[in-house]
N, C-alpha and C positions, 0 to 999 in steps of 0.2 A: 641299406635304404638309400644312402647317398649315391651309390652306383646306379640304382634304378632311376633316380631323378636325372643323373647325368645322361644316361642312355636315352631317356625320354626327350631331353633337349636336342640330342643329336638327331633323333628321328624327326622331330618337328622341323629342324633346320633343313634336313634333306628334302622334306615334303615341299618346302618353299624354294628349293633349288639353291640353298645357301650352304657354304662349306661348314663343316662342324665347328671350326674355330670361330667363325663369325657368329654362329648360333650360340656358342658358349658366351661370347662377349656380350651379345644382345641380352641373353638371359641374365647375366650378372648385372647389367645396367638396369634391367627391369626390376630385379630384386632390390637393388640400391634405392631406386626411386620409390618402391613400395614402402621400404623401411622409413625413408624420409617423410613420406606422406603420413604414415602412421604416427611418427613422432610429433609432427605438426598438429595433427588432429588431437592427440593426447594432451599436448600443451594447451591447445585452445579449449578443450573440455575442462581442464583444471582452472583456467582463468574464468570461464563462465560459471563454474561451480562456486567460486569465491564470492562472498557477499561484499559488495562495494562498500557497505558501511563499516566492514571490518578490515578494509584494505590497509589502514594506518595502524592497526593494532595486532600484536603478536598473539594475544590471549584474550578470550572472552570469559571472564569469571562468571560463574552461574550460581554456585551455592557453597556453603560450608556447614558441616554438621559434626557434632561430637561423636566419636567412635565409641562403641560399647566397651572397648578395652580401656577407656580413659579413667583415671582416678587422680589422686594427688601427686603421684609420681609420673604416671604416663599421661602426657598431654596429647593424646592421639585424636586426630580429626580426619574427616573425609572431605576433600574438595572436588567439585565438579566444574569442568571447564572445557573449552575448545581452544586448541593451540595450533599454530602453524609457524614453525621456524624458531621455537624457543630453544635456549641453550642451557640456562642455569635456573636454579631455584634456591631459595633460602628460607629457613624457618627458625622461630625462636619461641621460647616458653618463659614468661615473666610472671611475677607475683604482684599483688597489690602493695607490697612493701617497697617495690622498686627493684627487687632482685631479679637478675637474669639467671634462670635455672638451667637453660639449655639454649644453644645457638649454633647453627651450622649452615654451610653452603655446599651444594653438590650439583652434579649435572642433572639436567631435566630428565624426567622419566623417559619421554620420547619427544623428539623435535616436533612431530605432528601427532596430535592426540585429541580425542573427543570422548570424554567419559569421566569416571570418578577415580581419584587416586588417594590412597591412604598416606597421610603424613604423620610420622612418628617422632615425638620428642620425649625426652626423659629427664626429669629433674635431677641435678647433681646432689641436692640435699632435699630430703622428703619434707614437703610443707605439712603443716598440721591440717587436720580435717576442718573444713569451713573456710580455708584460704581461697581467695578469689584469684584465679589464674587467667592469663591471656595467651592464646596461641596465634602467632602471626606467620603468614606465608606470603612470599612474593615469587612470581614466576615470570620469566622472560629473559632479561639480560643481566649481566653483572659488569659494572654497577647498574642499579635499576634505572630505567628510562621511562618516558611517558608511554612507551609501548608495553610496559609490564602490567600485570594484573596483581591485585593483592586480596588476601583473605584474612579475616580476623574473627576469633571467637572468644568470648569471655564466659567463664563458668566458675561456680562455687564447687570446690572439689570435695570428694569423700575419699577415705583411705581404701574403700572397696569400689570395684567397678559396678555399674548399675545392674548388669546381668547376674551379679552375685550378691545382690541385696544392698548395694551402695546407693547413695543419693547424690549424684553429680548433676547439678542444675545449670542449664545454659541461661545466662543472663542477657546476652546480646550476641548478634552476629553482624558482620559487615563484609560485603564483597564489592569490587569495582576496579576502576583504573587506578594506577599507582598515585598515591596521595589522597585517596578517598577515605581510608580507614585508619583508626589508631594503630599504633605499632606495639604498645605495651599495655599491661593491665592498669597501671597508674594513669596513663593517658586516657584510657577509656572511662575511668572512674572520676576523672577531674571534672569539676563543675564547669559549665560553659562560661566563657569570658563575659564579664559584665559590660554593658554598653556605657560609654563615657557620657557624663552629664553635660548638656549644653545649656546655653542661655534660654532656649525655648523649651527645655524639658521641664515638666511639672515637678514641683517639689512638695513634699509632705512633711508637716511639722511632726516632731517626735510626740508620741502619746503622753498625756499627762499621767502622773502617778509616780510610783517608786522607780527611778531610773537605775537603781542598783541591782535590779533583778537580772539574773544571768541570761545571756542571749541564748536563743534556741539553736541547737546544733544544725548545721547544714548537711543534708544527706545528699551525697553525690548521686546523680542520675546519669546512666549511660546515654550517650548522644545518639546511639543507634539501637533499635530494638529488633530482635530476631523473631 
């Protein structure tokens, strides 16, 4: 096939009264120019396809969901995102007691990706049924920068996976730019900070009656809802 193209260039050159060497040189120049034009057009199309709003971000975090394989030992989640130029990702599994049950860092699945990825974590010690666990994932650079995205899911675990009769209940989810979400189960369950009292803040006198009654327990409420 290569010989056929070479013969054709020679024939065209002779039709225009050009030596075959000159025709070969002109043909090679034409091919080079065509390749360069194609590269420029491809690069231009890639720039046009990029959303200007995402130009400063490596990752657009879209969602996080509990995988059907999750239970008290397997903290498996599914994250959906669009990425362009990412290199690293990190994940961790923590409990409401403050324990870190799993933590690792690895290369990103693909530098450029648009879709859903399964993130697998596994507890080094099996928590009891009913333990509240948090799965955290960050994607982008190492160490994390403002260009990273992060994903967090809090759930009450069961020893069985849901598709086998278990009851693993999602309590909250969070996705966004780096710094948006809690990173541990304890952080997600912590009550919001109280506002400092100022001179202009209204005050309320304590109610009359028996002051020795025990205070009502404060129930921690997640700051994000899924």
